[in-house]
C-alpha positions in Angstrom: -20.8 16.8 -16.0 -18.7 19.5 -14.4 -17.0 16.9 -12.2 -16.1 14.7 -15.2 -14.8 17.7 -17.2 -12.8 19.1 -14.3 -11.4 15.6 -13.5 -10.4 14.9 -17.1 -8.6 18.2 -17.4 -6.9 18.2 -14.0 -5.8 14.5 -13.8 -3.2 14.7 -16.6 -1.7 17.9 -15.1 -1.5 16.3 -11.6 0.1 13.2 -13.0 2.7 15.2 -15.0 3.5 17.2 -11.8 4.0 14.3 -9.5 5.3 11.5 -11.7 6.9 13.4 -14.7 5.9 13.5 -18.3 5.3 9.7 -18.4 3.0 9.9 -15.4 0.2 8.1 -17.2 2.2 4.9 -16.6 1.7 5.5 -12.8 -2.0 4.8 -13.4 -1.3 1.1 -14.0 0.9 0.9 -10.9 -1.6 2.6 -8.7 -4.4 0.5 -10.2 -2.6 -2.6 -8.9 -2.6 -1.1 -5.3 -6.3 -0.3 -5.7 -7.1 -3.8 -6.8 -5.1 -5.3 -3.9 -6.9 -3.1 -1.4 -10.3 -4.1 -2.9 -9.3 -7.8 -2.7 -8.4 -7.4 1.0 -11.7 -5.7 1.8 -13.6 -8.5 0.0 -11.7 -11.2 2.0 -12.3 -9.5 5.3 -16.0 -9.0 4.4 -16.4 -12.7 3.6 -14.5 -13.8 6.8 -16.7 -11.6 8.9 -19.8 -13.0 7.3 -21.3 -9.7 6.2 -20.9 -7.9 9.6 -19.7 -4.3 9.9 -16.0 -3.6 10.0 -16.5 -1.9 13.3 -18.3 -4.9 14.8 -15.4 -7.1 13.6 -12.8 -4.7 15.1 -14.7 -4.5 18.5 -14.8 -8.3 18.7 -11.1 -8.8 18.0 -9.3 -5.8 19.5 -9.7 -4.5 23.1 -11.5 -1.2 23.5 -8.5 0.6 24.9 -6.6 0.0 21.7 -9.6 0.8 19.5 -10.0 4.4 20.8 -6.7 5.7 19.1 -7.5 3.7 16.0 -11.0 5.3 15.8 -9.5 8.7 16.4 -7.0 8.3 13.6 -9.7 7.0 11.2 -11.8 10.0 12.1 -9.0 12.5 11.6 -8.1 10.8 8.3 -11.7 11.0 7.0 -12.1 14.6 8.0 -8.8 15.5 6.3 -9.7 13.6 3.1 -13.1 15.3 3.1 -11.6 18.8 3.5 -9.0 18.2 0.8 -11.6 16.8 -1.7 -13.9 19.8 -1.0 -11.0 22.2 -1.5 -10.0 20.6 -4.8 -13.5 20.5 -6.0 -14.0 24.2 -5.1 -10.8 25.3 -6.8 -11.5 23.2 -9.9 -15.1 24.4 -10.1 -14.0 28.0 -9.7 -11.4 27.5 -12.5 -14.0 26.0 -14.8 -16.3 29.0 -14.3 -13.4 31.5 -14.4 -14.5 33.2 -11.2 -12.6 35.7 -9.3 -11.1 34.6 -5.9 -13.2 35.3 -2.8 -11.5 37.7 -0.4 
């Protein structure tokens, strides 16, 4: 419940900061991109007949090209994980009104 509460209080503020006072309209625009991304994932999954994304990549792209792609994916996932953990930590700290750790 802490995650839901923190999310429901922090999302409107983030939308107002990045998209202005009518930032809630951006939710519909971003939802279209999310739907498109999900549709592309579903099409690729059906074309690969249920095989892993990595198996499909290894069958269609040479290994020398895959190494930088895998490295970029790894760095992206690590960055997203760190940012999500930091945001959760700051939001959780805010919800408990804790003093900052020095």
